[in-house]
C-alpha positions, -999 to 999 in steps of 0.1 A, spaced: -521 -28 -804 -488 -43 -792 -478 -77 -803 -480 -90 -766 -519 -83 -766 -526 -96 -804 -553 -120 -808 -554 -129 -846 -585 -151 -843 -609 -123 -833 -594 -98 -859 -609 -123 -886 -643 -115 -900 -672 -131 -877 -683 -156 -908 -651 -173 -906 -652 -176 -868 -689 -190 -873 -679 -213 -897 -647 -226 -876 -670 -229 -844 -697 -253 -865 -667 -272 -877 -655 -280 -843 -689 -288 -831 -695 -313 -862 -663 -332 -856 -644 -347 -825 -612 -331 -824 -600 -347 -791 -582 -380 -791 -598 -412 -774 -575 -407 -744 -585 -369 -739 -621 -378 -744 -616 -404 -715 -601 -378 -691 -628 -352 -703 -655 -376 -692 -637 -385 -659 -635 -348 -649 -670 -341 -657 -681 -370 -636 -664 -357 -606 -685 -342 -578 -677 -303 -574 -655 -285 -562 -626 -294 -581 -589 -289 -574 -573 -262 -590 -551 -286 -610 -582 -307 -620 -598 -276 -628 -574 -261 -650 -572 -294 -669 -609 -295 -675 -610 -259 -688 -580 -268 -712 -600 -299 -727 -633 -281 -729 -614 -253 -748 -599 -276 -771 -631 -295 -779 -647 -263 -788 -617 -247 -810 -617 -254 -849 -586 -259 -870 -583 -222 -880 -586 -213 -845 -559 -237 -837 -536 -225 -865 -539 -188 -858 -529 -196 -820 -494 -211 -834 -488 -183 -855 -497 -162 -825 -475 -179 -802 -444 -173 -825 -452 -134 -829 -455 -136 -788 -420 -149 -786 -410 -122 -811 -427 -95 -792 -408 -110 -762 -374 -107 -779 -381 -72 -792 -389 -60 -755 -357 -80 -739 -337 -58 -765 -351 -27 -752 -344 -40 -715 -308 -48 -724 -297 -12 -728 -299 -7 -694 -278 -24 -668 -308 -26 -643 -329 -47 -665 -306 -64 -690 -300 -101 -691 -274 -116 -674 -253 -124 -704 -253 -87 -714 -237 -76 -682 -198 -85 -691 -206 -67 -725 -220 -31 -706 -187 -39 -683 -167 -40 -710 -182 -7 -728 -174 14 -698 -140 -3 -686 -152 -23 -656 -131 -50 -645 -138 -76 -619 -115 -78 -589 -102 -114 -587 -105 -136 -556 -139 -120 -546 -164 -143 -536 -198 -142 -560 -218 -134 -530 -198 -100 -524 -189 -94 -558 -222 -86 -576 -213 -81 -611 -250 -61 -619 -242 -41 -589 -206 -35 -595 -211 -24 -630 -240 -3 -619 -218 12 -594 -192 21 -622 -216 35 -643 -227 60 -618 -188 67 -608 -183 74 -644 -212 103 -643 -194 118 -612 -157 109 -627 -132 137 -613 -151 145 -582 -135 141 -546 -165 120 -538 -163 96 -558 -128 90 -545 -141 88 -512 -168 62 -522 -144 42 -539 -122 40 -511 -147 31 -484 -162 4 -507 -129 -11 -515 -117 -14 -480 -147 -13 -459 -129 11 -438 -141 45 -427 -128 70 -454 -123 108 -462 -108 124 -492 -93 158 -492 -85 182 -516 -55 201 -500 -55 234 -520 -87 240 -500 -65 245 -469 -36 265 -485 -29 299 -465 -25 321 -499 -43 348 -513 -77 338 -524 -91 340 -561 -118 366 -558 -140 346 -577 -136 314 -556 -132 328 -521 -131 303 -492 -147 324 -464 -140 297 -435 -102 294 -444 -87 318 -422 -49 322 -423 -47 322 -387 -68 298 -364 -95 308 -342 -75 302 -308 -111 304 -286 -124 275 -307 -112 244 -297 -125 223 -327 -98 233 -352 -70 226 -327 -83 192 -319 -84 178 -353 -49 191 -367 -29 168 -388 -61 146 -390 -85 138 -423 -107 167 -405 -81 194 -402 -93 228 -412 -64 251 -400 -47 271 -429 -13 257 -440 15 269 -460 25 253 -492 47 221 -490 67 214 -518 77 178 -510 59 152 -527 30 131 -514 40 100 -527 66 101 -501 44 108 -472 63 139 -461 45 163 -484 8 174 -481 -4 208 -486 -1 219 -524 -24 224 -551 -21 194 -571 -24 170 -538 -53 152 -529 -52 127 -498 -73 99 -488 -76 91 -452 -86 58 -439 -98 46 -403 -86 9 -406 -99 4 -369 -137 -5 -366 -160 0 -335 -175 -28 -319 -200 -26 -291 -204 -44 -256 -239 -41 -243 -249 -36 -207 -218 -51 -193 -207 -47 -157 -180 -19 -152 -149 -32 -130 -143 -18 -99 -112 -4 -87 -106 -7 -50 -109 25 -31 -80 39 -10 -102 44 21 -136 43 30 -156 77 19 -136 79 -12 -152 82 -47 -160 50 -63 -137 43 -93 -146 18 -121 -132 10 -158 -154 1 -188 -131 -26 -200 -144 -64 -184 -105 -71 -181 -101 -43 -159 -77 -22 -179 -76 15 -194 -88 14 -232 -99 41 -253 -136 44 -260 -150 47 -298 -178 58 -314 -196 39 -339 -200 54 -375 -231 71 -389 -236 53 -421 -235 82 -454 -258 56 -472 -249 35 -503 -240 67 -524 -220 96 -509 -234 127 -519 -216 147 -488 -181 145 -474 -173 125 -445 -174 142 -412 -159 130 -380 -193 115 -367 -193 95 -400 -158 75 -394 -153 47 -365 -127 67 -343 -117 76 -308 -142 92 -287 -125 126 -274 -132 142 -242 -141 175 -258 -162 160 -282 -182 141 -260 -186 171 -236 -198 189 -262 -222 159 -272 -237 160 -241 -249 194 -240 -272 185 -263 -295 164 -240 -319 135 -258 -305 151 -291 -270 136 -283 -252 121 -310 -229 97 -290 -245 91 -258 -277 74 -252 -298 41 -257 -287 26 -292 -258 48 -296 -222 49 -288 -221 49 -252 -247 47 -221 -242 46 -183 -265 26 -161 -265 31 -122 -285 3 -105 -303 -5 -139 -313 31 -143 -298 50 -172 -282 86 -167 -294 115 -187 -268 134 -202 -267 163 -178 -260 139 -148 -226 134 -163 -194 152 -165 -166 146 -187 -133 151 -173 -94 139 -173 -93 110 -148 -53 103 -154 -32 91 -127 -24 59 -110 -50 37 -92 -57 53 -57 -46 89 -69 -69 96 -103 -73 134 -104 -104 153 -111 -124 129 -86 -160 138 -78 -168 149 -44 -196 145 -17 -225 167 -29 -214 169 -64 -243 178 -92 -232 152 -114 -243 116 -110 -208 101 -124 -175 115 -141 -163 98 -177 -128 96 -192 -135 84 -228 -99 84 -238 -90 62 -208 -119 43 -204 -126 53 -166 -157 63 -145 -157 79 -112 -190 81 -88 -193 104 -59 -188 87 -25 -217 70 -10 -227 81 26 -218 59 54 -241 26 56 -257 30 24 -254 1 -4 -227 4 -31 -242 8 -65 -242 -12 -96 -227 2 -127 -234 -13 -161 -222 6 -195 -229 2 -230 -196 13 -251 -176 7 -282 -139 -5 -283 -119 -2 -315 -106 -35 -333 -94 -44 -369 -114 -76 -379 -145 -98 -368 -122 -120 -346 -116 -125 -308 -151 -126 -298 -175 -98 -298 -213 -90 -305 -209 -92 -342 -227 -120 -361 -210 -154 -358 -239 -177 -362 -239 -172 -403 -200 -173 -403 -183 -199 -424 -178 -217 -393 -213 -210 -379 -230 -227 -350 -228 -262 -346 -258 -273 -328 -290 -255 -346 -316 -272 -327 -336 -250 -302 -346 -279 -281 -310 -287 -274 -295 -252 -272 -297 -245 -231 -293 -210 -223 -275 -195 -196 -289 -179 -173 -315 -205 -173 -351 -192 -188 -371 -224 -173 -397 -220 -152 -380 -240 -125 -344 -234 -128 -324 -265 -141 -292 -248 -131 -275 -218 -116 -239 -218 -121 -220 -225 -155 -205 -256 -142 -244 -271 -134 -251 -260 -170 -221 -279 -187 -230 -310 -163 -269 -305 -173 -260 -307 -210 -234 -335 -208 -266 -356 -194 -286 -348 -222 -260 -357 -247 -273 -395 -239 -306 -385 -261 -290 -362 -286 -255 -363 -299 -250 -328 -301 -257 -301 -274 -250 -265 -266 -249 -242 -236 -254 -205 -247 -247 -176 -226 -271 -149 -238 -257 -117 -226 -224 -97 -222 -218 -100 -185 -189 -108 -166 -186 -146 -150 -187 -153 -121 -203 -121 -110 -194 -133 -75 -174 -166 -61 -150 -185 -82 -149 -203 -115 -130 -233 -128 -147 -258 -150 -144 -291 -159 -161 -312 -189 -161 -348 -197 -179 -360 -227 -194 -395 -239 -181 -409 -272 -192 -396 -303 -207 -366 -289 -204 -328 -292 -209 -301 -265 -207 -263 -279 -196 -239 -253 -208 -207 -268 -220 -168 -265 -252 -160 -285 -251 -141 -315 -249 -103 -300 -233 -113 -269 -197 -112 -257 -194 -125 -220 -162 -124 -203 -149 -157 -180 -127 -146 -152 -113 -179 -141 -94 -187 -109 -90 -224 -122 -84 -239 -155 -109 -252 -179 -102 -291 -180 -116 -309 -211 -118 -347 -212 -136 -371 -233 -144 -406 -248 -135 -416 -284 -145 -393 -311 -159 -366 -287 -160 -330 -294 -157 -296 -275 -161 -265 -294 -159 -229 -276 -170 -198 -293 -175 -163 -288 -159 -163 -254 -137 -138 -237 -116 -160 -211 -89 -148 -187 -78 -150 -154 -88 -132 -124 -64 -115 -102 -63 -139 -76 -55 -171 -100 -16 -173 -107 3 -205 -124 8 -235 -104 19 -273 -104 2 -295 -112 -26 -269 -120 -38 -244 -133 -13 -245 -162 -34 -227 -187 -66 -213 -193 -79 -242 -211 -61 -275 -202 -65 -309 -222 -48 -337 -199 -35 -368 -207 -56 -386 -185 -94 -387 -180 -108 -383 -141 -108 -418 -141 -71 -422 -144 -77 -438 -183 -63 -422 -215 -83 -390 -222 -94 -399 -259 -111 -366 -264 -111 -361 -304 -113 -328 -312 -112 -293 -296 -122 -262 -313 -116 -224 -304 -134 -203 -328 -139 -164 -325 -126 -165 -289 -102 -147 -269 -76 -164 -246 -61 -135 -230 -22 -135 -236 -6 -136 -204 -37 -148 -189 -48 -113 -174 -36 -77 -175 -24 -49 -152 -44 -20 -154 -23 -4 -181 -25 -35 -202 5 -53 -194 5 -91 -192 7 -104 -160 22 -142 -170 35 -134 -205 54 -169 -208 27 -190 -194 3 -209 -221 -29 -202 -224 -39 -236 -244 -22 -271 -233 -31 -300 -252 -14 -333 -237 -41 -360 -251 -26 -380 -276 -43 -380 -312 -63 -349 -304 -71 -324 -331 -72 -287 -321 -88 -263 -345 -82 -225 -337 -101 -200 -359 -106 -163 -359 -92 -164 -325 -68 -144 -304 -51 -169 -278 -17 -165 -260 11 -191 -262 -1 -230 -273 17 -263 -258 8 -294 -278 21 -329 -273 43 -344 -303 12 -363 -315 -16 -333 -311 -24 -316 -344 -31 -281 -344 -45 -259 -371 -51 -225 -369 -69 -198 -393 -71 -161 -393 -60 -160 -358 -32 -146 -336 -10 -165 -312 3 -138 -290 32 -151 -266 35 -114 -256 71 -109 -265 92 -119 -296 115 -143 -274 89 -160 -257 77 -193 -268 43 -191 -291 43 -228 -296 61 -260 -289 55 -292 -267 41 -295 -230 79 -288 -219 82 -254 -236 112 -263 -259 110 -298 -278 88 -297 -312 50 -295 -305 26 -316 -330 20 -310 -364 12 -272 -374 -12 -257 -400 -16 -221 -402 -35 -200 -428 -37 -163 -422 -21 -162 -389 2 -142 -368 27 -157 -343 43 -135 -319 72 -155 -304 94 -186 -310 76 -216 -325 91 -252 -324 71 -278 -341 77 -315 -353 60 -305 -389 50 -276 -404 22 -295 -427 15 -262 -443 20 -224 -436 3 -199 -459 0 -161 -457 12 -159 -423 34 -139 -402 63 -151 -378 76 -125 -354 101 -139 -334 138 -135 -321 164 -152 -298 171 -137 -266 206 -133 -254 218 -167 -242 187 -184 -257 191 -224 -256 170 -224 -292 191 -231 -320 166 -207 -340 135 -188 -336 114 -213 -360 119 -248 -360 106 -277 -379 122 -310 -369 110 -326 -402 123 -310 -433 117 -333 -460 78 -328 -457 54 -298 -454 55 -267 -472 55 -228 -462 44 -203 -488 37 -166 -488 51 -161 -453 74 -137 -434 101 -161 -418 123 -148 -389 163 -148 -400 179 -183 -393 142 -202 -396 146 -239 -400 118 -250 -424 108 -277 -449 105 -263 -488 95 -227 -491 75 -218 -520 76 -181 -530 
């Protein structure tokens, strides 16, 4: 019998148990307080509560238990402690069941070292030690290297033993049947992946060292290929129309909501928590090549990349095209002269070029309505920033307004619509601020706004209120403005923009006095008084540098600011966003974290006062990249950042980075341009 199930009293001879029970019945073993409590419980009318019943059972058991039984219960309790300790000693031999204090000892035994600076929620010691044990068991295999590279970076990874690709005389005991000295020119796949991580063509021995990145193919060399770009989804977003040259011509579109060419990506198919087979092209996020997509579409409903929930889907008039209705081809050429456009009577409903992000439909018959085209696709980017369909609600910044009663969706879902435009939605939300200090307007899809008409927004907030203008989780809407977003407010008011892609449409051009930016916080409120807005927060947003882009992706107004803050005392916070140049009054404070300030050129102005040359307000940066010149009155703290700037010939600036107050502030762990004028520098 195990110590856990041991009952010492029942092991005694029956005569001792009977005498102990008689002794308990002949004497009162309960205290006066316990007797009173027992009588009170017995007087209650059943049924008793769970707590009352448990207390009654405990008192009755104590009243019927003799002194010998009570003594043996104390001994049995200590035996149970000993049994539990023995069981735990056995469990402590295994990382899955050991106590928390044992984990460092097992880790030290196998040589595990924790990575400094990793948050406890990410760096789980038990799982990391368990992984290390698994790695030790598979030590020396190329799959362990592949998994370590993937887990350490979070990127797609593939490890290659280069001796397998050598074009030499093979060892007869280990013949590599698929390693042909000359490639099969009839097969397109080997040629497509030459000089990539999935190259399978034979190479001559390269005697240069692999550390210098000049040599690869040698017996002792192992290479680890990493895909730093991740694939981010855009779901059922309208394709951007390209104006036809003449009536009756094929209809042309682009996937990008900004109307520019972009390469499409495919999402990675997971290999699971433990890699047991080498990665294949489908297991890493990468550009979707024409030949790969064309070959995939031949599989119909079994396609890996095309279809609902996959890397690419095309909808015409809200109907998903089946794979056999799509032709993959090269649609290169300037607008108005794309090659390989479909003709009338084509057996295909659409032509797609995944490498340029273009779509072409056959001409529609005269008098027929133009079709609507929506797409689901993936684009490549490095991190969760700038807006996207990644999770933002659980981010460190998170959503400020979480009460569903004060989150107003757009488009409106009420039975009787309360608003039909974004301006009406913002006005409705401002009215609700009278009854609740924090409200949100939430765009719930990845559409382009406005879908027709014009879009210029203005907000005027009451004192002490917060309005959050955001995209829902798993949504990336695009706002195409033809006028700036003007934000004003009373004292201690806050306006938050979260998860939006904001750009100017093709008709919006810089003007005087407006528009001068995509988001503008003027010095004066609509009534002529002082604008007392307390805080402007831009989180997980893209304010397109240069306002908008050409079809080739070049900025249209590269030197024009995307954010202008003129209100004295305003606090501007920019987090995990991509913005163009910023102009801030000297009495405005600007804080940037994990963001990109892109003036589109190193000689343009990334940050300054409203006039574009004198010092802007106090600037704090953590983990930011600034492309362009910077002039601030004070660099409060600059850490882990990059300033990529230079002076143009004949420039009136004295340095590409200027801080007027050099006795205050700190710059550390940061790349600075030559000649930068900054406060004290630490490391």
